[in-house]
N, CA, C and O atoms as a GROMACS GRO file, in nm:
protein
  284
    1VAL      N    1  -1.188  -1.217   1.065
    1VAL     CA    2  -1.064  -1.177   1.002
    1VAL      C    3  -1.088  -1.152   0.853
    1VAL      O    4  -1.039  -1.053   0.798
    2HIS      N    5  -1.161  -1.241   0.789
    2HIS     CA    6  -1.187  -1.225   0.646
    2HIS      C    7  -1.259  -1.094   0.618
    2HIS      O    8  -1.224  -1.024   0.523
    3ARG      N    9  -1.358  -1.060   0.698
    3ARG     CA   10  -1.434  -0.936   0.677
    3ARG      C   11  -1.344  -0.814   0.696
    3ARG      O   12  -1.354  -0.718   0.619
    4ILE      N   13  -1.258  -0.815   0.795
    4ILE     CA   14  -1.166  -0.703   0.818
    4ILE      C   15  -1.074  -0.687   0.698
    4ILE      O   16  -1.053  -0.576   0.650
    5LEU      N   17  -1.019  -0.797   0.650
    5LEU     CA   18  -0.928  -0.791   0.535
    5LEU      C   19  -0.997  -0.740   0.410
    5LEU      O   20  -0.941  -0.659   0.337
    6THR      N   21  -1.119  -0.787   0.385
    6THR     CA   22  -1.187  -0.750   0.261
    6THR      C   23  -1.257  -0.615   0.268
    6THR      O   24  -1.252  -0.538   0.172
    7GLU      N   25  -1.322  -0.585   0.379
    7GLU     CA   26  -1.401  -0.462   0.389
    7GLU      C   27  -1.320  -0.345   0.443
    7GLU      O   28  -1.321  -0.237   0.384
    8ASN      N   29  -1.251  -0.364   0.553
    8ASN     CA   30  -1.178  -0.254   0.616
    8ASN      C   31  -1.046  -0.224   0.547
    8ASN      O   32  -1.011  -0.107   0.526
    9LEU      N   33  -0.972  -0.328   0.512
    9LEU     CA   34  -0.840  -0.308   0.453
    9LEU      C   35  -0.842  -0.316   0.301
    9LEU      O   36  -0.739  -0.295   0.237
   10ASP      N   37  -0.958  -0.346   0.244
   10ASP     CA   38  -0.975  -0.350   0.098
   10ASP      C   39  -0.870  -0.439   0.031
   10ASP      O   40  -0.803  -0.398  -0.064
   11MET      N   41  -0.858  -0.562   0.082
   11MET     CA   42  -0.762  -0.656   0.027
   11MET      C   43  -0.836  -0.774  -0.034
   11MET      O   44  -0.953  -0.797  -0.005
   12ARG      N   45  -0.764  -0.847  -0.118
   12ARG     CA   46  -0.820  -0.970  -0.174
   12ARG      C   47  -0.710  -1.074  -0.183
   12ARG      O   48  -0.592  -1.040  -0.183
   13LYS      N   49  -0.749  -1.198  -0.192
   13LYS     CA   50  -0.652  -1.307  -0.191
   13LYS      C   51  -0.612  -1.344  -0.334
   13LYS      O   52  -0.698  -1.372  -0.418
   14LEU      N   53  -0.482  -1.344  -0.359
   14LEU     CA   54  -0.426  -1.386  -0.488
   14LEU      C   55  -0.321  -1.492  -0.461
   14LEU      O   56  -0.228  -1.469  -0.384
   15CYS      N   57  -0.335  -1.605  -0.522
   15CYS     CA   58  -0.235  -1.712  -0.507
   15CYS      C   59  -0.204  -1.740  -0.360
   15CYS      O   60  -0.088  -1.751  -0.322
   16ALA      N   61  -0.308  -1.750  -0.280
   16ALA     CA   62  -0.296  -1.783  -0.138
   16ALA      C   63  -0.225  -1.676  -0.056
   16ALA      O   64  -0.172  -1.705   0.050
   17ARG      N   65  -0.224  -1.551  -0.105
   17ARG     CA   66  -0.165  -1.439  -0.030
   17ARG      C   67  -0.260  -1.321  -0.036
   17ARG      O   68  -0.328  -1.300  -0.136
   18TRP      N   69  -0.266  -1.244   0.072
   18TRP     CA   70  -0.349  -1.124   0.075
   18TRP      C   71  -0.265  -1.006   0.028
   18TRP      O   72  -0.157  -0.981   0.082
   19VAL      N   73  -0.315  -0.933  -0.071
   19VAL     CA   74  -0.243  -0.817  -0.125
   19VAL      C   75  -0.340  -0.700  -0.142
   19VAL      O   76  -0.458  -0.722  -0.168
   20PRO      N   77  -0.291  -0.576  -0.128
   20PRO     CA   78  -0.378  -0.460  -0.152
   20PRO      C   79  -0.426  -0.456  -0.296
   20PRO      O   80  -0.355  -0.500  -0.387
   21ARG      N   81  -0.544  -0.406  -0.315
   21ARG     CA   82  -0.597  -0.394  -0.451
   21ARG      C   83  -0.520  -0.289  -0.530
   21ARG      O   84  -0.458  -0.199  -0.473
   22LEU      N   85  -0.525  -0.302  -0.661
   22LEU     CA   86  -0.451  -0.214  -0.750
   22LEU      C   87  -0.487  -0.067  -0.727
   22LEU      O   88  -0.400   0.019  -0.732
   23GLU      N   89  -0.616  -0.038  -0.702
   23GLU     CA   90  -0.658   0.101  -0.681
   23GLU      C   91  -0.589   0.161  -0.558
   23GLU      O   92  -0.552   0.278  -0.560
   24GLU      N   93  -0.572   0.082  -0.454
   24GLU     CA   94  -0.505   0.129  -0.333
   24GLU      C   95  -0.359   0.161  -0.362
   24GLU      O   96  -0.306   0.261  -0.313
   25LYS      N   97  -0.295   0.078  -0.438
   25LYS     CA   98  -0.156   0.103  -0.475
   25LYS      C   99  -0.146   0.233  -0.554
   25LYS      O  100  -0.055   0.314  -0.530
   26GLN      N  101  -0.237   0.254  -0.647
   26GLN     CA  102  -0.237   0.376  -0.728
   26GLN      C  103  -0.261   0.499  -0.640
   26GLN      O  104  -0.197   0.602  -0.659
   27ARG      N  105  -0.352   0.488  -0.544
   27ARG     CA  106  -0.381   0.601  -0.455
   27ARG      C  107  -0.258   0.636  -0.371
   27ARG      O  108  -0.227   0.754  -0.353
   28ARG      N  109  -0.189   0.535  -0.321
   28ARG     CA  110  -0.067   0.561  -0.243
   28ARG      C  111   0.041   0.626  -0.329
   28ARG      O  112   0.114   0.713  -0.282
   29GLU      N  113   0.052   0.583  -0.454
   29GLU     CA  114   0.149   0.645  -0.545
   29GLU      C  115   0.114   0.791  -0.570
   29GLU      O  116   0.202   0.877  -0.568
   30ASP      N  117  -0.013   0.820  -0.594
   30ASP     CA  118  -0.058   0.957  -0.619
   30ASP      C  119  -0.029   1.047  -0.500
   30ASP      O  120   0.020   1.160  -0.516
   31VAL      N  121  -0.058   0.999  -0.379
   31VAL     CA  122  -0.033   1.077  -0.258
   31VAL      C  123   0.117   1.099  -0.240
   31VAL      O  124   0.159   1.208  -0.202
   32SER      N  125   0.198   0.998  -0.268
   32SER     CA  126   0.343   1.011  -0.255
   32SER      C  127   0.399   1.116  -0.352
   32SER      O  128   0.486   1.195  -0.314
   33ILE      N  129   0.349   1.117  -0.474
   33ILE     CA  130   0.393   1.216  -0.573
   33ILE      C  131   0.354   1.356  -0.529
   33ILE      O  132   0.432   1.450  -0.542
   34GLU      N  133   0.233   1.370  -0.477
   34GLU     CA  134   0.188   1.501  -0.428
   34GLU      C  135   0.273   1.548  -0.310
   34GLU      O  136   0.310   1.665  -0.303
   35CYS      N  137   0.303   1.458  -0.217
   35CYS     CA  138   0.388   1.494  -0.102
   35CYS      C  139   0.528   1.534  -0.148
   35CYS      O  140   0.585   1.629  -0.095
   36LEU      N  141   0.583   1.463  -0.244
   36LEU     CA  142   0.716   1.496  -0.294
   36LEU      C  143   0.718   1.635  -0.358
   36LEU      O  144   0.813   1.710  -0.339
   37ALA      N  145   0.614   1.668  -0.432
   37ALA     CA  146   0.606   1.801  -0.495
   37ALA      C  147   0.599   1.910  -0.388
   37ALA      O  148   0.664   2.014  -0.401
   38LYS      N  149   0.520   1.888  -0.283
   38LYS     CA  150   0.511   1.987  -0.174
   38LYS      C  151   0.643   1.999  -0.100
   38LYS      O  152   0.683   2.109  -0.062
   39PHE      N  153   0.712   1.886  -0.080
   39PHE     CA  154   0.842   1.889  -0.014
   39PHE      C  155   0.943   1.970  -0.094
   39PHE      O  156   1.017   2.050  -0.039
   40ARG      N  157   0.944   1.948  -0.225
   40ARG     CA  158   1.039   2.020  -0.310
   40ARG      C  159   1.012   2.170  -0.314
   40ARG      O  160   1.105   2.249  -0.329
   41SER      N  161   0.886   2.209  -0.301
   41SER     CA  162   0.853   2.352  -0.309
   41SER      C  163   0.886   2.427  -0.180
   41SER      O  164   0.919   2.546  -0.186
   42ASN      N  165   0.876   2.361  -0.064
   42ASN     CA  166   0.903   2.429   0.064
   42ASN      C  167   0.939   2.324   0.168
   42ASN      O  168   0.853   2.279   0.244
   43LYS      N  169   1.066   2.284   0.172
   43LYS     CA  170   1.110   2.174   0.257
   43LYS      C  171   1.084   2.198   0.405
   43LYS      O  172   1.031   2.110   0.473
   44ALA      N  173   1.119   2.315   0.455
   44ALA     CA  174   1.105   2.342   0.598
   44ALA      C  175   0.958   2.336   0.642
   44ALA      O  176   0.926   2.275   0.743
   45GLU      N  177   0.872   2.399   0.565
   45GLU     CA  178   0.729   2.400   0.600
   45GLU      C  179   0.669   2.260   0.587
   45GLU      O  180   0.586   2.220   0.670
   46PHE      N  181   0.709   2.187   0.486
   46PHE     CA  182   0.658   2.051   0.468
   46PHE      C  183   0.694   1.965   0.589
   46PHE      O  184   0.608   1.897   0.644
   47LEU      N  185   0.820   1.967   0.629
   47LEU     CA  186   0.864   1.884   0.741
   47LEU      C  187   0.800   1.927   0.873
   47LEU      O  188   0.776   1.844   0.960
   48ARG      N  189   0.772   2.055   0.887
   48ARG     CA  190   0.708   2.104   1.009
   48ARG      C  191   0.564   2.055   1.020
   48ARG      O  192   0.514   2.033   1.131
   49ARG      N  193   0.498   2.036   0.908
   49ARG     CA  194   0.356   2.000   0.908
   49ARG      C  195   0.328   1.852   0.883
   49ARG      O  196   0.216   1.806   0.907
   50PHE      N  197   0.424   1.778   0.835
   50PHE     CA  198   0.399   1.640   0.792
   50PHE      C  199   0.384   1.547   0.912
   50PHE      O  200   0.467   1.548   1.003
   51ILE      N  201   0.278   1.468   0.912
   51ILE     CA  202   0.250   1.371   1.019
   51ILE      C  203   0.225   1.236   0.953
   51ILE      O  204   0.153   1.226   0.854
   52THR      N  205   0.285   1.132   1.009
   52THR     CA  206   0.257   0.997   0.958
   52THR      C  207   0.176   0.921   1.062
   52THR      O  208   0.194   0.940   1.182
   53MET      N  209   0.088   0.836   1.014
   53MET     CA  210   0.000   0.762   1.104
   53MET      C  211   0.016   0.610   1.092
   53MET      O  212  -0.006   0.538   1.189
   54ASP      N  213   0.054   0.563   0.975
   54ASP     CA  214   0.055   0.420   0.952
   54ASP      C  215   0.154   0.389   0.841
   54ASP      O  216   0.187   0.475   0.760
   55GLU      N  217   0.202   0.267   0.839
   55GLU     CA  218   0.292   0.224   0.734
   55GLU      C  219   0.234   0.103   0.665
   55GLU      O  220   0.170   0.019   0.728
   56THR      N  221   0.258   0.093   0.537
   56THR     CA  222   0.220  -0.025   0.461
   56THR      C  223   0.342  -0.071   0.384
   56THR      O  224   0.403   0.006   0.310
   57TRP      N  225   0.376  -0.196   0.401
   57TRP     CA  226   0.489  -0.252   0.328
   57TRP      C  227   0.435  -0.339   0.216
   57TRP      O  228   0.355  -0.430   0.240
   58VAL      N  229   0.478  -0.312   0.096
   58VAL     CA  230   0.440  -0.394  -0.019
   58VAL      C  231   0.569  -0.450  -0.076
   58VAL      O  232   0.651  -0.378  -0.132
   59ARG      N  233   0.585  -0.578  -0.063
   59ARG     CA  234   0.707  -0.641  -0.110
   59ARG      C  235   0.687  -0.696  -0.250
   59ARG      O  236   0.579  -0.742  -0.287
   60HIS      N  237   0.793  -0.688  -0.328
   60HIS     CA  238   0.790  -0.746  -0.462
   60HIS      C  239   0.819  -0.895  -0.447
   60HIS      O  240   0.917  -0.933  -0.383
   61PHE      N  241   0.737  -0.977  -0.506
   61PHE     CA  242   0.761  -1.120  -0.501
   61PHE      C  243   0.705  -1.184  -0.628
   61PHE      O  244   0.621  -1.127  -0.697
   62THR      N  245   0.754  -1.303  -0.656
   62THR     CA  246   0.701  -1.379  -0.767
   62THR      C  247   0.587  -1.465  -0.712
   62THR      O  248   0.611  -1.550  -0.627
   63PRO      N  249   0.464  -1.443  -0.759
   63PRO     CA  250   0.352  -1.519  -0.704
   63PRO      C  251   0.368  -1.669  -0.727
   63PRO      O  252   0.418  -1.714  -0.830
   64GLU      N  253   0.324  -1.744  -0.628
   64GLU     CA  254   0.326  -1.888  -0.640
   64GLU      C  255   0.209  -1.933  -0.727
   64GLU      O  256   0.107  -1.864  -0.738
   65THR      N  257   0.225  -2.048  -0.786
   65THR     CA  258   0.111  -2.107  -0.855
   65THR      C  259   0.017  -2.163  -0.750
   65THR      O  260   0.057  -2.180  -0.634
   66LYS      N  261  -0.105  -2.192  -0.786
   66LYS     CA  262  -0.200  -2.249  -0.690
   66LYS      C  263  -0.149  -2.382  -0.636
   66LYS      O  264  -0.170  -2.413  -0.518
   67GLU      N  265  -0.082  -2.459  -0.719
   67GLU     CA  266  -0.029  -2.588  -0.675
   67GLU      C  267   0.080  -2.568  -0.570
   67GLU      O  268   0.083  -2.640  -0.470
   68GLN      N  269   0.170  -2.472  -0.591
   68GLN     CA  270   0.277  -2.445  -0.495
   68GLN      C  271   0.221  -2.393  -0.364
   68GLN      O  272   0.274  -2.426  -0.258
   69SER      N  273   0.116  -2.313  -0.368
   69SER     CA  274   0.063  -2.254  -0.246
   69SER      C  275  -0.010  -2.356  -0.159
   69SER      O  276  -0.036  -2.329  -0.042
   70LYS      N  277  -0.044  -2.472  -0.214
   70LYS     CA  278  -0.110  -2.578  -0.136
   70LYS      C  279  -0.012  -2.649  -0.044
   70LYS      O  280  -0.054  -2.711   0.054
   71GLN      N  281   0.116  -2.642  -0.072
   71GLN     CA  282   0.217  -2.715   0.005
   71GLN      C  283   0.247  -2.648   0.136
   71GLN      O  284   0.330  -2.697   0.213
   0.00000   0.00000   0.00000
């Protein structure tokens, strides 16, 4: 499980939680901005060609301290 999380999913553990690395978040933001620009330029063609394969949910949370995460 650890190898899959670190190598395949490019995640690391922060405050006892696994979160995507900052570079992955930036890449997803860049792709989203590019998709939005294409959608705005030609909505019908964009929707006809757009395919989704996977979803990633990133929730905003206040990280626990190391002491809190031990409980």
